[in-house]
Gaussian input, Z-matrix of N, CA and C with variables (Angstrom, degrees):
# hf/3-21g

backbone

0 1
 N
 C     1     B1
 C     2     B2     1     A1
 N     3     B3     2     A2     1     D1
 C     4     B4     3     A3     2     D2
 C     5     B5     4     A4     3     D3
 N     6     B6     5     A5     4     D4
 C     7     B7     6     A6     5     D5
 C     8     B8     7     A7     6     D6
 N     9     B9     8     A8     7     D7
 C    10    B10     9     A9     8     D8
 C    11    B11    10    A10     9     D9
 N    12    B12    11    A11    10    D10
 C    13    B13    12    A12    11    D11
 C    14    B14    13    A13    12    D12
 N    15    B15    14    A14    13    D13
 C    16    B16    15    A15    14    D14
 C    17    B17    16    A16    15    D15
 N    18    B18    17    A17    16    D16
 C    19    B19    18    A18    17    D17
 C    20    B20    19    A19    18    D18
 N    21    B21    20    A20    19    D19
 C    22    B22    21    A21    20    D20
 C    23    B23    22    A22    21    D21
 N    24    B24    23    A23    22    D22
 C    25    B25    24    A24    23    D23
 C    26    B26    25    A25    24    D24
 N    27    B27    26    A26    25    D25
 C    28    B28    27    A27    26    D26
 C    29    B29    28    A28    27    D27
 N    30    B30    29    A29    28    D28
 C    31    B31    30    A30    29    D29
 C    32    B32    31    A31    30    D30
 N    33    B33    32    A32    31    D31
 C    34    B34    33    A33    32    D32
 C    35    B35    34    A34    33    D33
 N    36    B36    35    A35    34    D34
 C    37    B37    36    A36    35    D35
 C    38    B38    37    A37    36    D36
 N    39    B39    38    A38    37    D37
 C    40    B40    39    A39    38    D38
 C    41    B41    40    A40    39    D39
 N    42    B42    41    A41    40    D40
 C    43    B43    42    A42    41    D41
 C    44    B44    43    A43    42    D42
 N    45    B45    44    A44    43    D43
 C    46    B46    45    A45    44    D44
 C    47    B47    46    A46    45    D45
 N    48    B48    47    A47    46    D46
 C    49    B49    48    A48    47    D47
 C    50    B50    49    A49    48    D48
 N    51    B51    50    A50    49    D49
 C    52    B52    51    A51    50    D50
 C    53    B53    52    A52    51    D51
 N    54    B54    53    A53    52    D52
 C    55    B55    54    A54    53    D53
 C    56    B56    55    A55    54    D54
 N    57    B57    56    A56    55    D55
 C    58    B58    57    A57    56    D56
 C    59    B59    58    A58    57    D57
 N    60    B60    59    A59    58    D58
 C    61    B61    60    A60    59    D59
 C    62    B62    61    A61    60    D60
 N    63    B63    62    A62    61    D61
 C    64    B64    63    A63    62    D62
 C    65    B65    64    A64    63    D63
 N    66    B66    65    A65    64    D64
 C    67    B67    66    A66    65    D65
 C    68    B68    67    A67    66    D66
 N    69    B69    68    A68    67    D67
 C    70    B70    69    A69    68    D68
 C    71    B71    70    A70    69    D69
 N    72    B72    71    A71    70    D70
 C    73    B73    72    A72    71    D71
 C    74    B74    73    A73    72    D72
 N    75    B75    74    A74    73    D73
 C    76    B76    75    A75    74    D74
 C    77    B77    76    A76    75    D75
 N    78    B78    77    A77    76    D76
 C    79    B79    78    A78    77    D77
 C    80    B80    79    A79    78    D78
 N    81    B81    80    A80    79    D79
 C    82    B82    81    A81    80    D80
 C    83    B83    82    A82    81    D81
 N    84    B84    83    A83    82    D82
 C    85    B85    84    A84    83    D83
 C    86    B86    85    A85    84    D84
 N    87    B87    86    A86    85    D85
 C    88    B88    87    A87    86    D86
 C    89    B89    88    A88    87    D87
 N    90    B90    89    A89    88    D88
 C    91    B91    90    A90    89    D89
 C    92    B92    91    A91    90    D90
 N    93    B93    92    A92    91    D91
 C    94    B94    93    A93    92    D92
 C    95    B95    94    A94    93    D93
 N    96    B96    95    A95    94    D94
 C    97    B97    96    A96    95    D95
 C    98    B98    97    A97    96    D96
 N    99    B99    98    A98    97    D97
 C   100   B100    99    A99    98    D98
 C   101   B101   100   A100    99    D99
 N   102   B102   101   A101   100   D100
 C   103   B103   102   A102   101   D101
 C   104   B104   103   A103   102   D102
 N   105   B105   104   A104   103   D103
 C   106   B106   105   A105   104   D104
 C   107   B107   106   A106   105   D105
 N   108   B108   107   A107   106   D106
 C   109   B109   108   A108   107   D107
 C   110   B110   109   A109   108   D108
 N   111   B111   110   A110   109   D109
 C   112   B112   111   A111   110   D110
 C   113   B113   112   A112   111   D111
 N   114   B114   113   A113   112   D112
 C   115   B115   114   A114   113   D113
 C   116   B116   115   A115   114   D114
 N   117   B117   116   A116   115   D115
 C   118   B118   117   A117   116   D116
 C   119   B119   118   A118   117   D117
 N   120   B120   119   A119   118   D118
 C   121   B121   120   A120   119   D119
 C   122   B122   121   A121   120   D120
 N   123   B123   122   A122   121   D121
 C   124   B124   123   A123   122   D122
 C   125   B125   124   A124   123   D123
 N   126   B126   125   A125   124   D124
 C   127   B127   126   A126   125   D125
 C   128   B128   127   A127   126   D126
 N   129   B129   128   A128   127   D127
 C   130   B130   129   A129   128   D128
 C   131   B131   130   A130   129   D129
 N   132   B132   131   A131   130   D130
 C   133   B133   132   A132   131   D131
 C   134   B134   133   A133   132   D132
 N   135   B135   134   A134   133   D133
 C   136   B136   135   A135   134   D134
 C   137   B137   136   A136   135   D135
 N   138   B138   137   A137   136   D136
 C   139   B139   138   A138   137   D137
 C   140   B140   139   A139   138   D138
 N   141   B141   140   A140   139   D139
 C   142   B142   141   A141   140   D140
 C   143   B143   142   A142   141   D141
 N   144   B144   143   A143   142   D142
 C   145   B145   144   A144   143   D143
 C   146   B146   145   A145   144   D144
 N   147   B147   146   A146   145   D145
 C   148   B148   147   A147   146   D146
 C   149   B149   148   A148   147   D147
 N   150   B150   149   A149   148   D148
 C   151   B151   150   A150   149   D149
 C   152   B152   151   A151   150   D150
 N   153   B153   152   A152   151   D151
 C   154   B154   153   A153   152   D152
 C   155   B155   154   A154   153   D153
 N   156   B156   155   A155   154   D154
 C   157   B157   156   A156   155   D155
 C   158   B158   157   A157   156   D156
 N   159   B159   158   A158   157   D157
 C   160   B160   159   A159   158   D158
 C   161   B161   160   A160   159   D159
 N   162   B162   161   A161   160   D160
 C   163   B163   162   A162   161   D161
 C   164   B164   163   A163   162   D162
 N   165   B165   164   A164   163   D163
 C   166   B166   165   A165   164   D164
 C   167   B167   166   A166   165   D165
 N   168   B168   167   A167   166   D166
 C   169   B169   168   A168   167   D167
 C   170   B170   169   A169   168   D168
 N   171   B171   170   A170   169   D169
 C   172   B172   171   A171   170   D170
 C   173   B173   172   A172   171   D171
 N   174   B174   173   A173   172   D172
 C   175   B175   174   A174   173   D173
 C   176   B176   175   A175   174   D174
 N   177   B177   176   A176   175   D175
 C   178   B178   177   A177   176   D176
 C   179   B179   178   A178   177   D177
 N   180   B180   179   A179   178   D178
 C   181   B181   180   A180   179   D179
 C   182   B182   181   A181   180   D180
 N   183   B183   182   A182   181   D181
 C   184   B184   183   A183   182   D182
 C   185   B185   184   A184   183   D183
 N   186   B186   185   A185   184   D184
 C   187   B187   186   A186   185   D185
 C   188   B188   187   A187   186   D186
 N   189   B189   188   A188   187   D187
 C   190   B190   189   A189   188   D188
 C   191   B191   190   A190   189   D189
 N   192   B192   191   A191   190   D190
 C   193   B193   192   A192   191   D191
 C   194   B194   193   A193   192   D192
 N   195   B195   194   A194   193   D193
 C   196   B196   195   A195   194   D194
 C   197   B197   196   A196   195   D195
 N   198   B198   197   A197   196   D196
 C   199   B199   198   A198   197   D197
 C   200   B200   199   A199   198   D198
 N   201   B201   200   A200   199   D199
 C   202   B202   201   A201   200   D200
 C   203   B203   202   A202   201   D201
 N   204   B204   203   A203   202   D202
 C   205   B205   204   A204   203   D203
 C   206   B206   205   A205   204   D204
 N   207   B207   206   A206   205   D205
 C   208   B208   207   A207   206   D206
 C   209   B209   208   A208   207   D207
 N   210   B210   209   A209   208   D208
 C   211   B211   210   A210   209   D209
 C   212   B212   211   A211   210   D210
 N   213   B213   212   A212   211   D211
 C   214   B214   213   A213   212   D212
 C   215   B215   214   A214   213   D213
 N   216   B216   215   A215   214   D214
 C   217   B217   216   A216   215   D215
 C   218   B218   217   A217   216   D216
 N   219   B219   218   A218   217   D217
 C   220   B220   219   A219   218   D218
 C   221   B221   220   A220   219   D219
 N   222   B222   221   A221   220   D220
 C   223   B223   222   A222   221   D221
 C   224   B224   223   A223   222   D222
 N   225   B225   224   A224   223   D223
 C   226   B226   225   A225   224   D224
 C   227   B227   226   A226   225   D225
 N   228   B228   227   A227   226   D226
 C   229   B229   228   A228   227   D227
 C   230   B230   229   A229   228   D228
 N   231   B231   230   A230   229   D229
 C   232   B232   231   A231   230   D230
 C   233   B233   232   A232   231   D231
 N   234   B234   233   A233   232   D232
 C   235   B235   234   A234   233   D233
 C   236   B236   235   A235   234   D234
 N   237   B237   236   A236   235   D235
 C   238   B238   237   A237   236   D236
 C   239   B239   238   A238   237   D237
 N   240   B240   239   A239   238   D238
 C   241   B241   240   A240   239   D239
 C   242   B242   241   A241   240   D240
 N   243   B243   242   A242   241   D241
 C   244   B244   243   A243   242   D242
 C   245   B245   244   A244   243   D243
 N   246   B246   245   A245   244   D244
 C   247   B247   246   A246   245   D245
 C   248   B248   247   A247   246   D246
 N   249   B249   248   A248   247   D247
 C   250   B250   249   A249   248   D248
 C   251   B251   250   A250   249   D249
 N   252   B252   251   A251   250   D250
 C   253   B253   252   A252   251   D251
 C   254   B254   253   A253   252   D252
 N   255   B255   254   A254   253   D253
 C   256   B256   255   A255   254   D254
 C   257   B257   256   A256   255   D255
 N   258   B258   257   A257   256   D256
 C   259   B259   258   A258   257   D257
 C   260   B260   259   A259   258   D258
 N   261   B261   260   A260   259   D259
 C   262   B262   261   A261   260   D260
 C   263   B263   262   A262   261   D261
 N   264   B264   263   A263   262   D262
 C   265   B265   264   A264   263   D263
 C   266   B266   265   A265   264   D264
 N   267   B267   266   A266   265   D265
 C   268   B268   267   A267   266   D266
 C   269   B269   268   A268   267   D267
 N   270   B270   269   A269   268   D268
 C   271   B271   270   A270   269   D269
 C   272   B272   271   A271   270   D270
 N   273   B273   272   A272   271   D271
 C   274   B274   273   A273   272   D272
 C   275   B275   274   A274   273   D273

   B1=1.4799
   B2=1.5027
   B3=1.3391
   B4=1.4222
   B5=1.4976
   B6=1.2878
   B7=1.4571
   B8=1.5310
   B9=1.3101
   B10=1.4459
   B11=1.5107
   B12=1.2923
   B13=1.4705
   B14=1.5496
   B15=1.2908
   B16=1.4798
   B17=1.5099
   B18=1.3014
   B19=1.4618
   B20=1.5352
   B21=1.2921
   B22=1.4610
   B23=1.5079
   B24=1.3242
   B25=1.4579
   B26=1.5169
   B27=1.3349
   B28=1.4760
   B29=1.5129
   B30=1.3382
   B31=1.4117
   B32=1.5249
   B33=1.3376
   B34=1.4662
   B35=1.5244
   B36=1.3211
   B37=1.4446
   B38=1.5495
   B39=1.3006
   B40=1.5032
   B41=1.5141
   B42=1.3013
   B43=1.4848
   B44=1.5110
   B45=1.3047
   B46=1.4790
   B47=1.5323
   B48=1.3028
   B49=1.4521
   B50=1.4979
   B51=1.3001
   B52=1.4515
   B53=1.5297
   B54=1.3622
   B55=1.4721
   B56=1.5508
   B57=1.3027
   B58=1.4428
   B59=1.5003
   B60=1.3123
   B61=1.4685
   B62=1.5442
   B63=1.2646
   B64=1.4831
   B65=1.5075
   B66=1.3477
   B67=1.4730
   B68=1.5318
   B69=1.3463
   B70=1.4620
   B71=1.5072
   B72=1.3177
   B73=1.4857
   B74=1.5194
   B75=1.3057
   B76=1.5050
   B77=1.5446
   B78=1.2992
   B79=1.4257
   B80=1.5331
   B81=1.3056
   B82=1.4661
   B83=1.5230
   B84=1.3138
   B85=1.4844
   B86=1.5320
   B87=1.2624
   B88=1.4483
   B89=1.4855
   B90=1.3052
   B91=1.4409
   B92=1.5047
   B93=1.2910
   B94=1.4672
   B95=1.5217
   B96=1.3012
   B97=1.4542
   B98=1.5335
   B99=1.3129
   B100=1.4940
   B101=1.5392
   B102=1.3142
   B103=1.4448
   B104=1.4946
   B105=1.3113
   B106=1.4358
   B107=1.5319
   B108=1.2842
   B109=1.4712
   B110=1.5190
   B111=1.3330
   B112=1.4879
   B113=1.5120
   B114=1.2942
   B115=1.4424
   B116=1.5007
   B117=1.3271
   B118=1.4252
   B119=1.5223
   B120=1.3055
   B121=1.4544
   B122=1.5295
   B123=1.3286
   B124=1.5038
   B125=1.5239
   B126=1.3296
   B127=1.4447
   B128=1.5285
   B129=1.3463
   B130=1.4732
   B131=1.5485
   B132=1.3131
   B133=1.4943
   B134=1.5213
   B135=1.3185
   B136=1.4718
   B137=1.5308
   B138=1.2872
   B139=1.4630
   B140=1.5538
   B141=1.3337
   B142=1.4564
   B143=1.5342
   B144=1.2926
   B145=1.4616
   B146=1.5224
   B147=1.3467
   B148=1.4684
   B149=1.5419
   B150=1.3264
   B151=1.4616
   B152=1.5652
   B153=1.3244
   B154=1.4507
   B155=1.5361
   B156=1.3271
   B157=1.4333
   B158=1.5562
   B159=1.3113
   B160=1.5075
   B161=1.4706
   B162=1.3103
   B163=1.4530
   B164=1.5287
   B165=1.3831
   B166=1.4146
   B167=1.5109
   B168=1.3384
   B169=1.4460
   B170=1.5237
   B171=1.3375
   B172=1.5153
   B173=1.5299
   B174=1.3307
   B175=1.4665
   B176=1.5145
   B177=1.3024
   B178=1.4972
   B179=1.4948
   B180=1.3390
   B181=1.4961
   B182=1.5763
   B183=1.2983
   B184=1.4443
   B185=1.5132
   B186=1.3278
   B187=1.4608
   B188=1.5226
   B189=1.3208
   B190=1.4733
   B191=1.5175
   B192=1.3091
   B193=1.4326
   B194=1.5325
   B195=1.3472
   B196=1.4530
   B197=1.5628
   B198=1.3012
   B199=1.4914
   B200=1.5596
   B201=1.3103
   B202=1.4748
   B203=1.5090
   B204=1.3283
   B205=1.5000
   B206=1.5249
   B207=1.3388
   B208=1.5114
   B209=1.4623
   B210=1.3838
   B211=1.4823
   B212=1.5187
   B213=1.3277
   B214=1.4402
   B215=1.5172
   B216=1.3632
   B217=1.4678
   B218=1.5501
   B219=1.2998
   B220=1.4454
   B221=1.5445
   B222=1.3019
   B223=1.4879
   B224=1.5057
   B225=1.3566
   B226=1.4685
   B227=1.5033
   B228=1.2955
   B229=1.4533
   B230=1.5632
   B231=1.2783
   B232=1.4512
   B233=1.5252
   B234=1.3292
   B235=1.4699
   B236=1.5176
   B237=1.3250
   B238=1.4755
   B239=1.5142
   B240=1.3597
   B241=1.4115
   B242=1.5063
   B243=1.3828
   B244=1.3930
   B245=1.5758
   B246=1.3310
   B247=1.4832
   B248=1.5049
   B249=1.3521
   B250=1.4809
   B251=1.5325
   B252=1.3059
   B253=1.4326
   B254=1.5300
   B255=1.3507
   B256=1.4342
   B257=1.5042
   B258=1.2839
   B259=1.4676
   B260=1.5434
   B261=1.3442
   B262=1.4765
   B263=1.5262
   B264=1.2998
   B265=1.4488
   B266=1.5347
   B267=1.3251
   B268=1.4512
   B269=1.5393
   B270=1.2892
   B271=1.4586
   B272=1.5244
   B273=1.2924
   B274=1.4855
   B275=1.4872
   A1=107.26
   A2=117.25
   A3=120.68
   A4=110.71
   A5=117.09
   A6=123.14
   A7=106.51
   A8=114.34
   A9=116.36
   A10=112.89
   A11=116.38
   A12=120.94
   A13=110.02
   A14=117.75
   A15=120.14
   A16=111.13
   A17=117.86
   A18=120.48
   A19=110.05
   A20=117.50
   A21=121.76
   A22=112.67
   A23=113.89
   A24=120.25
   A25=111.79
   A26=115.64
   A27=119.70
   A28=109.92
   A29=119.88
   A30=120.91
   A31=113.66
   A32=116.91
   A33=120.84
   A34=109.82
   A35=117.95
   A36=121.63
   A37=111.22
   A38=114.09
   A39=120.84
   A40=110.19
   A41=117.81
   A42=120.86
   A43=111.82
   A44=116.91
   A45=121.55
   A46=108.42
   A47=118.64
   A48=120.38
   A49=112.78
   A50=116.99
   A51=122.50
   A52=112.69
   A53=112.81
   A54=119.51
   A55=110.38
   A56=115.67
   A57=121.13
   A58=115.09
   A59=117.54
   A60=121.21
   A61=112.59
   A62=116.79
   A63=121.18
   A64=107.87
   A65=115.02
   A66=122.31
   A67=107.33
   A68=115.26
   A69=119.60
   A70=113.78
   A71=117.55
   A72=122.01
   A73=111.68
   A74=119.02
   A75=120.92
   A76=107.57
   A77=113.92
   A78=119.47
   A79=110.75
   A80=117.48
   A81=123.64
   A82=107.42
   A83=115.59
   A84=119.08
   A85=113.90
   A86=116.34
   A87=124.19
   A88=109.83
   A89=116.97
   A90=122.64
   A91=109.76
   A92=117.30
   A93=125.36
   A94=107.84
   A95=112.77
   A96=121.86
   A97=109.11
   A98=118.32
   A99=119.50
   A100=110.13
   A101=116.31
   A102=121.49
   A103=112.05
   A104=118.14
   A105=121.54
   A106=112.66
   A107=116.12
   A108=120.96
   A109=111.80
   A110=117.51
   A111=120.54
   A112=111.62
   A113=120.02
   A114=121.71
   A115=111.27
   A116=119.82
   A117=124.30
   A118=109.95
   A119=117.54
   A120=125.89
   A121=108.89
   A122=115.56
   A123=122.06
   A124=111.46
   A125=116.60
   A126=118.33
   A127=115.33
   A128=114.84
   A129=120.44
   A130=109.39
   A131=115.77
   A132=119.24
   A133=108.40
   A134=117.79
   A135=121.44
   A136=109.46
   A137=114.39
   A138=118.82
   A139=105.05
   A140=111.98
   A141=119.46
   A142=111.30
   A143=116.40
   A144=119.22
   A145=112.81
   A146=116.14
   A147=119.22
   A148=110.22
   A149=117.96
   A150=119.96
   A151=110.47
   A152=114.23
   A153=120.31
   A154=110.20
   A155=117.87
   A156=124.13
   A157=109.40
   A158=115.96
   A159=119.06
   A160=110.55
   A161=119.04
   A162=122.05
   A163=111.97
   A164=116.30
   A165=121.42
   A166=114.44
   A167=115.94
   A168=120.85
   A169=113.51
   A170=114.47
   A171=118.12
   A172=109.52
   A173=119.23
   A174=121.39
   A175=109.86
   A176=116.80
   A177=119.44
   A178=111.38
   A179=115.79
   A180=119.51
   A181=111.69
   A182=116.11
   A183=122.03
   A184=114.20
   A185=115.99
   A186=120.54
   A187=116.61
   A188=115.78
   A189=120.49
   A190=111.30
   A191=115.43
   A192=122.41
   A193=109.27
   A194=119.08
   A195=122.27
   A196=106.71
   A197=114.67
   A198=120.13
   A199=108.27
   A200=116.93
   A201=121.38
   A202=110.47
   A203=114.12
   A204=120.00
   A205=111.83
   A206=116.19
   A207=124.55
   A208=113.03
   A209=115.93
   A210=118.08
   A211=112.18
   A212=117.04
   A213=121.36
   A214=111.27
   A215=113.52
   A216=119.16
   A217=109.07
   A218=116.85
   A219=122.72
   A220=105.69
   A221=113.16
   A222=118.81
   A223=106.69
   A224=115.00
   A225=124.70
   A226=110.83
   A227=115.32
   A228=120.06
   A229=109.71
   A230=118.21
   A231=122.54
   A232=110.49
   A233=117.74
   A234=122.60
   A235=111.77
   A236=116.78
   A237=120.00
   A238=111.89
   A239=117.20
   A240=122.23
   A241=116.17
   A242=117.82
   A243=122.55
   A244=112.65
   A245=114.88
   A246=119.36
   A247=113.28
   A248=117.03
   A249=117.39
   A250=110.15
   A251=117.98
   A252=121.73
   A253=109.41
   A254=116.58
   A255=119.94
   A256=112.09
   A257=116.45
   A258=121.34
   A259=105.04
   A260=114.94
   A261=122.35
   A262=109.93
   A263=116.05
   A264=122.34
   A265=113.40
   A266=116.75
   A267=121.07
   A268=113.99
   A269=114.50
   A270=118.85
   A271=111.41
   A272=116.60
   A273=118.98
   A274=109.53
   D1=132.64
   D2=177.27
   D3=-121.75
   D4=148.93
   D5=176.78
   D6=-114.38
   D7=141.10
   D8=177.89
   D9=-72.16
   D10=163.02
   D11=-175.06
   D12=-64.70
   D13=-24.20
   D14=179.36
   D15=-59.51
   D16=-42.20
   D17=-179.46
   D18=-59.41
   D19=-49.87
   D20=179.15
   D21=-59.92
   D22=-46.02
   D23=-177.92
   D24=-63.12
   D25=-43.34
   D26=-177.76
   D27=-66.96
   D28=-42.50
   D29=178.23
   D30=-67.59
   D31=-39.05
   D32=176.00
   D33=-61.72
   D34=-43.83
   D35=178.49
   D36=-58.18
   D37=-43.05
   D38=-179.38
   D39=-66.39
   D40=-41.57
   D41=177.72
   D42=-64.90
   D43=-39.62
   D44=178.29
   D45=-65.38
   D46=-43.21
   D47=178.23
   D48=-63.28
   D49=-33.11
   D50=177.20
   D51=-66.22
   D52=-35.07
   D53=177.74
   D54=-59.61
   D55=-40.54
   D56=-177.55
   D57=-84.55
   D58=-0.16
   D59=-177.44
   D60=-93.43
   D61=148.08
   D62=-179.84
   D63=-83.19
   D64=125.60
   D65=170.85
   D66=-168.02
   D67=165.76
   D68=177.75
   D69=64.68
   D70=22.82
   D71=178.92
   D72=79.96
   D73=9.77
   D74=178.20
   D75=-122.49
   D76=149.55
   D77=-179.78
   D78=-73.27
   D79=-34.95
   D80=177.27
   D81=-168.85
   D82=176.54
   D83=173.55
   D84=123.13
   D85=-169.89
   D86=-171.84
   D87=-59.28
   D88=153.80
   D89=-179.95
   D90=-155.43
   D91=163.36
   D92=175.46
   D93=-115.33
   D94=148.36
   D95=-176.09
   D96=-136.57
   D97=120.41
   D98=-179.88
   D99=-60.19
   D100=144.63
   D101=179.45
   D102=-53.92
   D103=-40.96
   D104=178.97
   D105=-62.31
   D106=-39.43
   D107=177.54
   D108=-68.30
   D109=-37.67
   D110=175.00
   D111=-65.25
   D112=-38.36
   D113=173.60
   D114=-61.52
   D115=-46.76
   D116=177.45
   D117=-61.60
   D118=-47.39
   D119=-178.82
   D120=-57.69
   D121=-34.65
   D122=-177.39
   D123=-88.45
   D124=-9.68
   D125=-176.56
   D126=70.58
   D127=28.05
   D128=-175.43
   D129=-122.25
   D130=145.52
   D131=174.92
   D132=-77.75
   D133=-31.98
   D134=178.35
   D135=-138.52
   D136=148.92
   D137=172.10
   D138=-121.23
   D139=121.24
   D140=-178.06
   D141=-90.44
   D142=169.02
   D143=-175.94
   D144=-58.12
   D145=-37.64
   D146=179.57
   D147=-71.67
   D148=-29.03
   D149=175.24
   D150=-64.26
   D151=-46.01
   D152=-179.27
   D153=-65.09
   D154=-37.64
   D155=177.36
   D156=-62.25
   D157=-47.36
   D158=178.48
   D159=-63.43
   D160=-42.03
   D161=178.66
   D162=-63.99
   D163=-43.38
   D164=174.37
   D165=-56.21
   D166=-46.14
   D167=176.11
   D168=-60.05
   D169=-44.20
   D170=179.08
   D171=-62.66
   D172=-35.36
   D173=179.30
   D174=-70.67
   D175=-43.84
   D176=178.36
   D177=-57.16
   D178=-40.87
   D179=176.79
   D180=-59.34
   D181=-26.65
   D182=179.60
   D183=-96.76
   D184=2.37
   D185=177.53
   D186=90.79
   D187=20.38
   D188=-179.93
   D189=-127.55
   D190=159.82
   D191=-178.10
   D192=-118.21
   D193=133.78
   D194=175.42
   D195=-107.52
   D196=122.17
   D197=-177.86
   D198=-111.74
   D199=119.97
   D200=178.38
   D201=-86.39
   D202=114.54
   D203=179.85
   D204=-107.89
   D205=29.17
   D206=-179.62
   D207=78.55
   D208=-70.85
   D209=-175.44
   D210=-97.58
   D211=-7.36
   D212=173.42
   D213=-152.16
   D214=167.00
   D215=-179.47
   D216=-120.04
   D217=149.58
   D218=179.42
   D219=-116.81
   D220=134.89
   D221=173.56
   D222=-115.65
   D223=127.20
   D224=-178.67
   D225=-134.90
   D226=156.77
   D227=173.52
   D228=-72.78
   D229=138.39
   D230=178.50
   D231=-63.76
   D232=-26.50
   D233=178.81
   D234=-65.99
   D235=-20.96
   D236=178.88
   D237=-56.64
   D238=-35.07
   D239=-174.93
   D240=-84.41
   D241=-9.32
   D242=-173.53
   D243=-62.46
   D244=-38.43
   D245=-173.13
   D246=-98.59
   D247=13.99
   D248=177.69
   D249=-67.96
   D250=153.08
   D251=174.40
   D252=-62.90
   D253=148.65
   D254=-179.45
   D255=-109.36
   D256=126.52
   D257=176.70
   D258=-85.09
   D259=142.67
   D260=179.43
   D261=-121.07
   D262=177.55
   D263=179.79
   D264=-56.71
   D265=-41.62
   D266=179.95
   D267=-58.63
   D268=-34.45
   D269=-179.61
   D270=-75.58
   D271=-28.59
   D272=-176.65
   D273=-88.36

């Protein structure tokens, strides 16, 4: 079963818009989305691994990261990771 790029693009756009929307006591920013709600949001009964991969790629192209936490998904800005400490060979 294949989905056209429009499905992935539309859902990615909606997830990005949600990132910039005020809710949960915050003006904007990272959020979590239950797997069931993502399926409904996507108009799908099931989301397969390759669906999530395509959606993740579409979000990365827009500057966001989708993290699969099994029962829910997290959407974060890719810029969040830029200032993290870097581990090097000497530490490992």
